[in-house]
C-alpha positions in Angstrom: 96.0 103.4 103.4 98.6 106.1 103.9 102.0 106.4 105.5 103.5 109.7 106.5 107.1 110.5 107.4 110.5 111.7 106.3 112.1 110.2 103.2 115.2 108.2 104.2 116.1 106.5 100.9 115.1 106.7 97.2 116.5 103.9 95.1 117.5 104.0 91.5 115.1 102.5 89.0 115.6 98.7 88.6 114.7 97.1 85.3 113.7 93.6 86.5 112.7 92.3 83.0 112.0 93.9 79.6 108.4 94.6 80.7 108.8 95.2 84.5 110.5 98.0 86.4 110.4 99.1 90.0 111.8 101.7 92.4 111.9 101.6 96.2 111.3 104.4 98.7 112.1 104.2 102.5 110.0 106.5 104.7 110.7 106.9 108.5 107.6 107.5 110.4 107.3 110.2 113.0 105.9 108.5 116.1 107.1 107.4 119.5 108.8 104.4 118.0 109.8 105.4 114.4 109.6 102.7 111.8 111.5 102.7 108.5 109.0 101.4 105.9 110.1 100.3 102.4 107.5 101.0 99.7 107.7 99.7 96.2 106.7 101.7 93.2 106.2 99.7 90.0 105.9 100.4 86.3 104.7 104.0 85.5 104.4 104.8 89.2 108.3 104.9 89.4 108.2 108.4 87.9 106.3 109.7 91.0 109.7 109.6 92.9 111.4 112.0 90.4 110.2 115.1 92.3 110.9 113.8 95.8 114.2 114.3 97.7 115.8 112.6 100.7 114.9 114.5 103.9 111.5 115.7 102.7 108.3 115.0 104.7 105.8 113.1 102.6 102.5 111.3 102.7 102.4 108.1 100.6 99.2 106.3 99.5 99.7 102.6 99.6 98.1 99.2 98.9 99.1 96.1 100.9 99.5 92.8 99.1 100.5 89.3 100.0 101.2 86.1 98.2 101.9 82.4 98.9 104.9 80.5 97.5 105.8 76.9 97.8 109.6 76.3 97.7 111.2 73.2 96.0 111.3 71.4 99.4 107.5 71.7 99.6 107.5 74.4 102.4 104.9 77.1 102.0 106.2 80.7 102.5 104.2 83.9 102.6 105.4 87.3 101.5 103.9 90.8 102.0 104.4 93.8 99.8 103.7 97.5 100.2 103.0 99.2 96.9 102.9 103.0 96.5 100.6 104.7 94.1 100.7 108.4 95.1 103.3 110.6 96.9 102.4 114.1 98.3 104.9 116.5 99.8 103.8 117.7 103.2 103.8 121.4 103.8 105.4 122.6 107.0 102.6 124.3 109.0 103.3 127.9 109.9 103.5 128.4 113.7 100.4 130.1 115.1 100.7 132.5 118.0 98.8 131.6 121.1 97.3 135.1 121.4 95.5 137.2 118.7 97.4 140.2 117.5 96.7 143.5 119.3 95.4 146.5 117.4 97.7 149.4 116.9 97.8 151.9 119.9 96.2 154.6 117.8 93.2 152.4 117.2 91.9 153.0 120.8 90.0 156.2 121.6 89.2 157.3 125.1 85.5 157.4 125.9 84.3 161.0 125.4 81.0 160.7 127.3 82.4 159.2 130.5 81.2 160.8 133.8 82.4 159.4 137.1 79.6 161.0 139.1 76.9 159.1 137.2 75.5 156.2 139.1 75.1 152.9 137.5 73.6 149.7 138.8 76.5 147.5 138.1 77.8 145.5 141.1 81.4 146.2 140.5 
């Protein structure tokens, strides 16, 4: 799956344990009702955020995950996670004009063999 939008937050790297690190990215989607989506990058994927800046438009490839947890009181809780594995900077599209460019004025030559007296069979 992919999420596209503008980078709102890039967190510092967090060393959770000696063998586990993560970093979080918040992307605000560009739609009628924008959403701020937090995406986790773990282990070696944390380095992908080194070249991204707040305010840039990006496309993030993600995986969705979920897990079940039973608390000490015996209640079952469910958690979702969004894990990023690729980030691409979006290039701003160059505006295209609605009409094709006109050739230079000197590119047109008047017809040299035009004769108004000649009859043709065109209806206009």
